[in-house]
C-alpha positions as CSV (number, residue, x, y, z in Angstrom):
1,X,202.6,-11.3,167.9
2,X,201.8,-14.5,169.8
3,X,205.0,-16.2,171.1
4,X,206.0,-19.3,172.9
5,X,209.3,-20.7,174.3
6,X,210.0,-24.4,174.6
7,X,212.9,-25.3,176.9
8,X,214.7,-28.4,175.6
9,X,215.3,-29.6,172.0
10,X,214.9,-33.3,172.4
11,X,211.9,-35.3,171.1
12,X,209.4,-34.0,173.7
13,X,210.5,-30.4,173.1
14,X,210.5,-30.5,169.3
15,X,207.0,-32.1,169.3
16,X,205.8,-29.5,171.7
17,X,207.2,-26.8,169.5
18,X,205.4,-28.2,166.5
19,X,202.2,-28.4,168.5
20,X,202.5,-24.7,169.4
21,X,203.5,-23.5,165.9
22,X,199.8,-23.7,164.9
23,X,199.2,-20.7,167.2
24,X,202.4,-18.7,167.7
25,X,206.0,-18.2,166.8
26,X,208.1,-20.7,168.8
27,X,211.7,-20.5,170.1
28,X,213.3,-23.7,171.2
29,X,216.0,-23.1,173.8
30,X,218.6,-25.9,173.8
31,X,221.8,-26.1,175.8
32,X,223.5,-28.4,173.3
33,X,224.6,-27.8,169.7
34,X,222.2,-29.8,167.6
35,X,223.8,-32.2,165.2
36,X,223.1,-31.7,161.5
37,X,222.4,-35.4,161.0
38,X,221.4,-38.5,163.0
39,X,224.4,-38.2,165.3
40,X,225.0,-38.3,169.1
41,X,224.3,-35.4,171.4
42,X,226.0,-34.7,174.7
43,X,222.8,-34.0,176.5
44,X,221.2,-37.3,175.4
45,X,223.4,-40.1,176.6
46,X,220.5,-42.5,176.8
47,X,220.2,-42.4,173.0
48,X,222.6,-45.3,172.9
49,X,220.0,-47.6,174.6
50,X,216.9,-49.3,173.1
51,X,214.0,-46.9,172.3
52,X,210.6,-48.0,171.2
53,X,207.9,-45.9,169.7
54,X,204.6,-47.7,170.4
55,X,201.7,-47.2,168.1
56,X,199.9,-44.9,170.5
57,X,202.9,-42.6,170.3
58,X,203.5,-43.1,166.6
59,X,200.0,-42.0,165.8
60,X,200.5,-38.9,167.9
61,X,203.7,-38.1,166.0
62,X,202.0,-38.7,162.7
63,X,199.2,-36.3,163.6
64,X,201.6,-33.6,164.5
65,X,204.0,-34.3,161.7
66,X,202.3,-36.2,158.9
67,X,204.5,-38.5,156.9
68,X,207.0,-39.1,159.7
69,X,206.5,-42.9,159.7
70,X,207.2,-43.1,155.9
71,X,210.3,-40.9,156.3
72,X,211.6,-43.2,159.1
73,X,210.9,-46.4,157.2
74,X,212.5,-44.9,154.1
75,X,215.7,-44.4,156.2
76,X,215.7,-47.9,157.5
77,X,213.3,-47.9,160.5
78,X,211.3,-51.1,161.1
79,X,207.5,-51.4,161.4
80,X,206.9,-54.3,163.8
81,X,203.4,-55.7,164.1
82,X,202.4,-56.3,167.7
83,X,202.3,-59.0,168.9
84,X,202.8,-60.9,165.6
85,X,206.5,-60.1,165.4
86,X,207.3,-60.0,169.1
87,X,208.8,-62.9,171.1
88,X,208.1,-62.0,174.7
89,X,208.6,-63.9,177.9
90,X,206.3,-62.3,180.4
91,X,206.5,-63.0,184.2
92,X,203.9,-65.7,183.6
93,X,205.2,-67.3,180.4
94,X,205.7,-66.9,176.7
95,X,203.2,-64.8,174.8
96,X,201.9,-66.2,171.6
97,X,202.4,-64.3,168.4
98,X,198.8,-63.5,167.9
99,X,197.4,-61.6,164.9
100,X,198.5,-58.0,164.6
101,X,196.5,-55.5,166.7
102,X,199.1,-52.7,167.2
103,X,202.6,-51.9,166.1
104,X,205.9,-50.4,167.1
105,X,208.4,-48.3,165.1
106,X,212.0,-49.2,165.8
107,X,215.1,-47.3,164.9
108,X,218.0,-45.6,166.6
109,X,217.1,-42.7,168.8
110,X,219.5,-40.5,166.8
111,X,217.5,-41.3,163.6
112,X,214.2,-40.6,165.2
113,X,215.3,-37.3,166.8
114,X,216.9,-36.1,163.6
115,X,213.9,-36.9,161.5
116,X,211.5,-35.1,163.8
117,X,213.9,-32.2,164.4
118,X,214.4,-31.6,160.7
119,X,210.7,-31.3,160.1
120,X,210.0,-29.1,163.1
121,X,212.8,-26.7,162.5
122,X,211.7,-26.5,158.8
123,X,208.5,-24.9,160.0
124,X,208.4,-21.2,159.3
125,X,207.3,-20.4,162.8
126,X,209.9,-22.4,164.7
127,X,213.5,-21.4,165.4
128,X,216.2,-22.9,167.7
129,X,218.5,-21.1,170.1
130,X,221.3,-23.5,170.6
131,X,224.1,-23.7,173.2
132,X,221.8,-21.7,175.5
133,X,220.8,-22.7,179.0
134,X,217.6,-21.6,180.8
135,X,218.4,-20.3,184.3
136,X,215.0,-19.3,185.6
137,X,211.6,-18.0,184.9
138,X,210.5,-14.4,184.5
139,X,207.3,-13.1,186.1
140,X,205.7,-14.1,189.4
141,X,203.4,-16.5,191.1
142,X,200.4,-15.4,189.0
143,X,202.0,-15.5,185.6
144,X,205.2,-16.5,183.9
145,X,206.2,-14.0,181.3
146,X,209.4,-15.5,179.9
147,X,212.8,-17.0,180.8
148,X,216.3,-16.0,181.8
149,X,218.9,-17.6,179.6
150,X,222.7,-17.8,179.5
151,X,224.5,-18.3,176.3
152,X,227.7,-20.3,175.6
153,X,229.9,-17.1,175.9
154,X,228.5,-16.4,179.4
155,X,226.2,-13.5,178.3
156,X,222.7,-13.5,179.8
157,X,219.4,-12.5,178.2
158,X,215.8,-12.2,179.1
159,X,213.4,-13.8,176.6
160,X,209.7,-12.9,176.9
161,X,206.8,-15.1,175.7
162,X,203.1,-15.7,176.2
163,X,203.7,-19.4,177.1
164,X,206.9,-21.2,178.3
165,X,207.0,-25.0,178.2
166,X,209.6,-26.9,180.1
167,X,210.6,-30.1,178.3
168,X,214.1,-30.3,179.7
169,X,213.8,-33.9,180.9
170,X,215.0,-35.6,184.0
171,X,217.2,-32.6,184.8
172,X,214.3,-30.2,184.9
173,X,214.5,-27.4,187.5
174,X,210.9,-26.4,187.2
175,X,210.1,-27.2,190.9
176,X,212.9,-24.9,192.2
177,X,211.9,-22.2,189.6
178,X,208.4,-22.2,190.9
179,X,209.6,-21.9,194.5
180,X,211.6,-18.9,193.4
181,X,208.3,-17.3,192.2
182,X,206.7,-18.0,195.6
183,X,204.9,-21.2,194.8
184,X,205.2,-24.5,196.8
185,X,206.8,-27.5,195.3
186,X,204.4,-30.1,193.8
187,X,203.6,-33.4,195.3
188,X,206.0,-36.0,193.9
189,X,206.2,-39.8,194.0
190,X,209.4,-41.7,193.4
191,X,209.7,-45.5,192.9
192,X,213.2,-46.7,192.4
193,X,213.8,-50.4,192.0
194,X,217.6,-49.7,191.6
195,X,217.6,-50.8,188.0
196,X,220.8,-50.5,185.9
197,X,220.7,-51.1,182.2
198,X,223.5,-51.7,179.7
199,X,223.2,-51.6,175.9
200,X,225.4,-52.6,173.0
201,X,224.9,-52.5,169.2
202,X,225.6,-55.6,167.1
203,X,225.6,-56.3,163.4
204,X,222.9,-59.0,162.8
205,X,224.0,-62.2,161.1
206,X,224.0,-62.0,157.3
207,X,221.0,-64.3,157.0
208,X,219.0,-62.1,159.3
209,X,220.0,-59.0,157.3
210,X,218.9,-60.9,154.1
211,X,215.5,-61.5,155.7
212,X,215.2,-57.7,156.2
213,X,213.2,-58.3,159.4
214,X,213.5,-60.0,162.8
215,X,211.1,-60.1,165.7
216,X,211.6,-58.0,168.8
217,X,212.8,-60.3,171.6
218,X,212.1,-59.4,175.2
219,X,212.7,-61.3,178.4
220,X,210.9,-59.4,181.1
221,X,211.9,-59.4,184.7
222,X,209.6,-61.0,187.2
223,X,208.9,-58.6,190.1
224,X,208.1,-61.6,192.3
225,X,211.7,-62.7,192.0
226,X,214.4,-60.2,193.3
227,X,216.6,-59.2,191.8
228,X,214.7,-58.7,188.6
229,X,216.8,-59.2,185.5
230,X,215.9,-59.1,181.8
231,X,217.0,-58.4,178.2
232,X,215.7,-57.1,175.0
233,X,216.8,-57.2,171.4
234,X,215.4,-55.0,168.6
235,X,216.3,-54.6,165.0
236,X,217.1,-51.0,163.9
237,X,218.4,-49.5,160.7
238,X,221.3,-50.7,158.7
239,X,220.9,-54.4,159.7
240,X,221.8,-53.8,163.3
241,X,220.5,-55.1,166.6
242,X,220.5,-53.0,169.7
243,X,220.5,-55.2,172.8
244,X,219.7,-53.9,176.3
245,X,220.3,-55.9,179.5
246,X,218.9,-54.8,182.8
247,X,218.9,-55.8,186.5
248,X,217.6,-54.4,189.8
249,X,219.5,-54.1,193.1
250,X,221.9,-57.1,193.5
251,X,221.5,-58.2,189.9
252,X,222.9,-55.3,187.9
253,X,224.9,-55.7,184.6
254,X,228.1,-53.7,184.4
255,X,229.9,-52.0,181.6
256,X,232.4,-54.8,180.9
257,X,232.2,-55.7,177.2
258,X,233.6,-59.2,177.9
259,X,230.9,-59.9,180.4
260,X,228.0,-58.6,178.3
261,X,227.1,-61.8,176.4
262,X,227.7,-63.9,179.6
263,X,225.1,-61.8,181.5
264,X,222.6,-62.2,178.6
265,X,223.1,-66.0,178.7
266,X,223.0,-66.5,182.5
267,X,221.1,-63.7,184.3
268,X,217.7,-63.3,182.6
269,X,215.0,-65.9,183.0
270,X,215.8,-67.3,179.6
271,X,219.1,-67.2,177.6
272,X,217.5,-66.5,174.2
273,X,219.0,-63.0,173.8
274,X,222.4,-64.3,174.8
275,X,222.2,-67.1,172.3
276,X,221.2,-64.7,169.5
277,X,224.1,-62.3,170.1
278,X,226.6,-65.1,170.4
279,X,226.4,-65.3,166.6
280,X,226.5,-61.5,166.0
281,X,229.3,-59.0,165.6
282,X,229.6,-56.3,168.3
283,X,229.8,-52.8,166.8
284,X,230.1,-50.6,169.9
285,X,231.3,-50.7,173.5
286,X,228.8,-51.1,176.3
287,X,226.8,-48.1,177.4
288,X,225.7,-48.2,181.1
289,X,223.0,-46.0,182.7
290,X,221.9,-45.9,186.4
291,X,219.4,-43.0,186.3
292,X,216.3,-45.1,185.9
293,X,214.0,-44.3,188.8
294,X,210.3,-43.8,188.1
295,X,209.0,-40.4,189.3
296,X,205.9,-38.4,188.9
297,X,205.5,-34.7,189.7
298,X,201.9,-33.7,190.2
299,X,201.9,-30.2,188.9
300,X,198.3,-30.5,187.7
301,X,197.2,-30.9,191.4
302,X,198.8,-27.6,192.6
303,X,196.3,-25.2,194.1
304,X,197.9,-22.3,192.4
305,X,199.4,-22.4,188.9
306,X,200.8,-19.5,187.0
307,X,199.5,-18.4,183.7
308,X,202.0,-18.9,180.8
309,X,203.8,-22.0,182.0
310,X,203.5,-25.8,181.4
311,X,205.7,-28.9,182.0
312,X,205.7,-32.0,180.0
313,X,207.8,-35.0,179.0
314,X,210.4,-36.5,181.4
315,X,210.3,-33.1,183.3
316,X,206.8,-34.2,184.3
317,X,207.1,-38.0,184.7
318,X,209.8,-40.5,183.9
319,X,209.6,-44.3,183.9
320,X,211.8,-47.3,184.1
321,X,213.2,-47.3,180.5
322,X,212.8,-51.1,180.2
323,X,209.0,-50.5,179.5
324,X,209.8,-48.2,176.5
325,X,207.0,-45.7,177.1
326,X,208.8,-42.4,177.5
327,X,208.8,-41.3,173.9
328,X,205.3,-42.3,173.3
329,X,203.9,-40.5,176.3
330,X,205.9,-37.4,175.3
331,X,204.3,-37.5,171.8
332,X,200.8,-37.9,173.2
333,X,201.4,-35.1,175.7
334,X,202.5,-32.8,172.9
335,X,199.3,-33.6,171.0
336,X,197.3,-33.0,174.2
337,X,199.0,-29.6,174.4
338,X,197.9,-28.6,170.9
339,X,194.4,-29.8,171.5
340,X,194.0,-28.0,174.8
341,X,195.2,-24.7,173.3
342,X,192.8,-25.2,170.3
343,X,189.8,-25.9,172.5
344,X,190.5,-23.2,175.1
345,X,191.9,-20.5,172.9
346,X,195.3,-18.8,172.9
347,X,195.6,-16.3,175.8
348,X,192.3,-17.3,177.5
349,X,192.2,-17.1,181.3
350,X,193.2,-20.4,182.9
351,X,194.8,-21.8,179.7
352,X,198.0,-22.8,181.4
353,X,196.2,-24.8,184.1
354,X,194.1,-26.5,181.4
355,X,197.2,-27.3,179.4
356,X,199.0,-28.8,182.5
357,X,196.0,-31.0,183.2
358,X,195.8,-32.1,179.6
359,X,199.5,-33.0,179.2
360,X,199.4,-35.0,182.4
361,X,196.6,-37.2,181.1
362,X,198.7,-39.4,178.8
363,X,201.3,-40.1,181.4
364,X,198.9,-41.9,183.8
365,X,198.7,-45.2,181.8
366,X,202.5,-45.4,181.5
367,X,202.9,-44.5,185.2
368,X,200.5,-47.2,186.3
369,X,202.1,-49.8,184.1
370,X,205.6,-49.0,185.3
371,X,205.1,-48.6,189.1
372,X,202.6,-51.5,189.3
373,X,205.6,-53.8,188.7
374,X,208.5,-51.8,190.1
375,X,206.9,-51.1,193.4
376,X,207.2,-54.8,194.4
377,X,211.0,-54.7,194.3
378,X,212.8,-54.4,197.7
379,X,213.9,-50.9,198.4
380,X,211.8,-49.3,195.6
381,X,209.9,-47.2,198.1
382,X,210.6,-46.2,201.7
383,X,207.8,-48.2,203.2
384,X,207.2,-50.9,200.6
385,X,204.2,-51.6,198.4
386,X,200.8,-50.7,199.8
387,X,197.9,-53.1,200.0
388,X,196.4,-51.4,197.0
389,X,199.7,-51.8,195.1
390,X,199.8,-55.5,195.9
391,X,196.1,-56.0,194.8
392,X,196.7,-54.2,191.5
393,X,199.9,-56.2,190.8
394,X,198.1,-59.5,191.6
395,X,195.3,-58.6,189.1
396,X,197.8,-57.7,186.4
397,X,199.8,-60.8,187.1
398,X,196.7,-62.9,186.6
399,X,195.9,-61.1,183.4
400,X,199.4,-61.8,182.0
401,X,199.0,-65.4,182.9
402,X,195.7,-65.6,181.0
403,X,197.1,-63.6,178.1
404,X,199.6,-66.4,177.4
405,X,196.8,-68.5,176.1
406,X,193.8,-66.2,175.5
407,X,194.0,-64.0,172.4
408,X,191.1,-61.7,173.5
409,X,192.8,-61.0,176.9
410,X,196.1,-60.5,175.1
411,X,194.5,-57.9,172.9
412,X,193.2,-56.0,175.9
413,X,196.6,-56.0,177.5
414,X,198.4,-54.8,174.3
415,X,195.7,-52.1,173.9
416,X,197.2,-50.6,177.1
417,X,200.9,-51.4,176.7
418,X,200.8,-49.9,173.2
419,X,199.3,-46.8,174.8
420,X,196.4,-46.9,172.4
421,X,193.9,-47.2,175.2
422,X,193.9,-46.0,178.8
423,X,194.5,-48.4,181.6
424,X,190.8,-48.1,182.5
425,X,190.0,-50.6,179.8
426,X,191.4,-53.3,182.2
427,X,188.4,-52.5,184.3
428,X,186.1,-54.2,181.7
429,X,184.0,-56.5,183.8
430,X,184.6,-59.4,181.3
431,X,188.3,-59.3,182.1
432,X,188.2,-60.5,185.7
433,X,186.0,-63.4,184.6
434,X,188.4,-64.3,181.8
435,X,191.3,-64.0,184.2
436,X,189.5,-66.3,186.7
437,X,189.1,-69.0,184.1
438,X,192.7,-68.6,183.0
439,X,194.4,-69.3,179.6
440,X,192.4,-71.3,177.1
441,X,195.5,-72.9,175.5
442,X,198.5,-74.5,177.2
443,X,201.7,-72.7,178.0
444,X,204.3,-72.5,175.2
445,X,207.4,-74.5,175.9
446,X,209.9,-72.0,174.6
447,X,210.4,-68.8,172.6
448,X,208.1,-68.9,169.5
449,X,210.7,-68.1,166.8
450,X,209.9,-69.6,163.4
451,X,212.2,-72.1,161.9
452,X,213.2,-69.5,159.3
453,X,214.1,-67.0,162.0
454,X,216.0,-69.5,164.1
455,X,218.0,-70.7,161.2
456,X,218.8,-67.1,160.0
457,X,220.1,-66.3,163.6
458,X,222.2,-69.4,163.7
459,X,220.1,-71.3,166.2
460,X,218.9,-74.8,166.0
461,X,215.2,-75.1,165.7
462,X,215.1,-77.6,168.6
463,X,216.7,-75.1,171.0
464,X,214.0,-72.4,170.5
465,X,210.9,-73.9,168.9
466,X,207.9,-73.8,171.2
467,X,205.5,-76.7,171.5
468,X,201.9,-75.7,171.2
């Protein structure tokens, strides 16, 4: 019987398991005990931070697990039209709330993971092996035939399978496992702006809860100004806001709850997030995370690649979390995994290499978006940004400037940031001409909250209303 093993039971692993269940029986090997409901998990401390499922990722999840969006919304998740219900200060000014072109799904990471996990483990071909750690691969340089595992009681076992997928996240040991099989380590690029991010959950004011909705608010960092500092506020289930503050080297937030609102008011380029939470009730302490470097492991470029093995999710590439692209690229990679197996055929020669190239495809856009900004920060790379890095950043900067007052350019930019279109669409020859002309409408004078939204949040209209 056809069989597959997926290492890691987080979102990327569960979606990969569902993708493979169309072809084989699948065992998910997970080192933690998986919670029965939408609760915390020891191996996923970043769940306490803001998570965004962009429409490109949401569509991939929906294709793998039809009905997921409705399940999430039925449990309190918010469908947020983009950019209509987004209040965003870009490095070049406030974006207007143009007509909807894309969307995000917003909820706690625990709710999203549980909703996906419940559906995947309900599939007749998928089972989970919990409190079990993968210790290495079976097989050799030509083919992986399974995995060595160690259970919670210390006993070891050897599990065989036709295909092993590593979705163990940032802690992946795939590079060292491949070296143990006699293969070289992959090329890797790491860009670390030294970002630290801190998050806290608040109960939104009663008037906001009565509205039932509130725009996502984001103050982006400006890579031309070091340190880069910013903030985001998103509405999740049960009338709560999750607020994330972030800063690069020399401008980091800390875990002090008493200092959280002060940082939000004083450190980012605009105090709008601080003003909003000044009227909200904190529900949690502050969660602080420092493991935020961008890295990309180029497994798909290796000259030799063993049959029966693939790597995806954060084990393949991880990004500065302030861009919110990790979950969406994981979902798109899982869909690419399914489609590659379907096209090539289970067990066909070269399938694993084809799969590895396919799952790497969706990460390219997120990688370019993240590093195109982060590479400019001092200390992000050993030798600083290249001439090509600077040229690309200058072009994107000009596009962002134009998008503040040009709806067509704004739509092209959100095509990419929503991960619905590849970054190559920014090569449309009409875009440089539009960027050269600049925005058609004047800059907004402040955050474009409506009077109703400002009043519900306890803000005076004069303090936030933008002139247009």
